[in-house]
Each structure stands twice: as C-alpha cells, then as structure tokens.
C-alpha positions as semicolon CSV with decimal commas, in nm:
position;residue;x (nm);y (nm);z (nm)
1;A;1,909;-3,649;14,281
2;V;1,990;-3,335;14,105
3;P;2,126;-3,391;13,701
4;V;2,488;-3,252;13,595
5;S;2,373;-2,932;13,427
6;G;2,084;-2,854;13,810
7;L;1,824;-2,819;13,629
8;L;1,565;-2,985;13,804
9;P;1,238;-3,106;13,499
10;N;0,870;-2,932;13,540
11;D;1,130;-2,692;13,779
12;P;0,955;-2,346;13,738
13;N;1,191;-2,169;13,806
14;N;1,451;-2,322;13,548
15;E;1,508;-2,066;13,367
16;R;1,572;-1,833;13,620
17;K;1,898;-2,043;13,708
18;E;1,937;-2,060;13,367
19;T;1,944;-1,684;13,345
20;N;2,178;-1,686;13,632
21;K;2,392;-1,907;13,512
22;I;2,431;-1,713;13,191
23;A;2,513;-1,363;13,388
24;S;2,732;-1,495;13,594
25;G;2,974;-1,593;13,378
26;V;2,879;-1,246;13,170
27;H;3,004;-1,092;13,460
28;K;3,352;-1,295;13,509
29;T;3,428;-1,212;13,241
30;E;3,351;-0,865;13,237
31;V;3,550;-0,887;13,598
32;S;3,829;-1,121;13,382
33;G;3,862;-0,843;13,216
34;R;3,907;-0,517;13,423
35;A;4,180;-0,716;13,554
36;L;4,367;-0,776;13,265
37;A;4,393;-0,414;13,142
38;H;4,476;-0,321;13,584
39;T;4,774;-0,552;13,509
40;K;4,851;-0,358;13,261
41;R;4,810;-0,053;13,364
42;W;5,054;-0,154;13,663
43;Q;5,247;-0,345;13,408
44;E;5,310;-0,001;13,227
45;K;5,358;0,218;13,554
46;F;5,582;-0,035;13,682
47;Q;5,769;0,021;13,358
48;N;5,782;0,386;13,360
49;L;5,926;0,420;13,707
50;R;6,176;0,192;13,646
51;N;6,239;0,464;13,364
52;Y;6,199;0,711;13,613
53;K;6,483;0,557;13,844
54;T;6,731;0,514;13,506
55;L;6,683;0,830;13,432
56;H;6,685;1,032;13,866
57;G;6,876;0,772;13,970
58;T;6,512;0,728;14,242
59;C;6,222;0,554;14,289
60;S;6,125;0,894;14,467
61;V;5,891;1,073;14,215
62;R;5,866;1,445;14,278
63;K;5,460;1,550;14,223
64;G;5,353;1,681;13,879
65;Y;5,663;1,524;13,713
66;P;5,606;1,675;13,376
67;E;5,694;1,353;13,176
68;D;5,426;1,192;13,311
69;P;5,186;1,410;13,561
70;Q;5,007;1,027;13,720
71;L;5,378;0,897;13,814
72;Y;5,319;1,030;14,176
73;S;5,033;0,886;14,229
74;W;5,036;0,551;14,142
75;V;5,432;0,583;14,343
76;Y;5,207;0,652;14,623
77;R;4,987;0,429;14,603
78;Q;5,177;0,170;14,605
79;K;5,308;0,213;14,906
80;T;4,945;0,273;15,094
81;Q;4,876;-0,080;14,928
82;Y;5,146;-0,246;15,155
83;K;5,109;-0,049;15,480
84;Q;4,771;-0,152;15,414
85;K;4,963;-0,516;15,242
86;L;5,138;-0,540;15,689
87;Q;4,805;-0,443;15,822
88;G;4,663;-0,726;15,712
89;L;4,416;-0,609;15,530
90;K;4,248;-0,573;15,196
91;N;4,472;-0,442;14,942
92;G;4,593;-0,506;14,566
93;L;4,952;-0,581;14,597
94;S;5,007;-0,878;14,514
95;D;5,329;-1,076;14,694
96;E;5,479;-1,051;14,340
97;R;5,473;-0,709;14,218
98;V;5,652;-0,642;14,598
99;Q;5,875;-0,866;14,426
100;L;5,911;-0,681;14,153
101;L;5,932;-0,282;14,314
102;N;6,194;-0,448;14,571
103;S;6,357;-0,524;14,223
104;I;6,454;-0,145;14,248
105;A;6,477;-0,063;14,529
106;F;6,132;0,046;14,622
107;E;6,106;0,261;14,897
108;W;5,806;0,162;15,116
C-alpha cells in the first residue's frame, strides 16, 4: 500500500517527488494570483464600459477614446471571445461575463 503522502519508504525518488509537489503548489498559487489579477482588470474595464455607456448611450467605443485608449481594444476582445465561445473554441469569456455584458445591452 502507498502511504497517504504518496512517498514510498526508502524510495530514492522521494526528494524529487516532494520537490515537484512543492513546485506544483507554488505554480498553482501563481496561476490563481494571475487569474485574480486578470479578473480584477476585467471588472475595471467592465466598469469603464458602463461609465462610457452612461456618457455616450452606447457600448460601441470609438477607437482612440481619449479617457481610456485601451477600452476599444477590450471591447473588441470581448466580441472576439464571444464569437469563439459560440463556435465552441477556447476563450476567456465566462457565462457570467456574457450575462454582465448583456445586462448593459452590449452590442455583440
């Protein structure tokens, strides 16, 4: 029987296995940290788009919008990811994000 730790007594590979477990845990932490930062950036851009819609009455951001020059690109990416989602391709647009964008009458 294999111990709960996954390490066998007197196994010369124990050190490597333990190192891999630690490394994979660190990697998961880094990935979740990046995912959290990505989510925060998405929420910030979504809020910027809501503000834009309040001011301009539309979610169609014009290219080079001076108050947020990256907002046009962000909107374009959402549309691209939505098309990929509809085609069953890998994309970063969750159902929750689609619902949020739909809630402000986002123009796909």
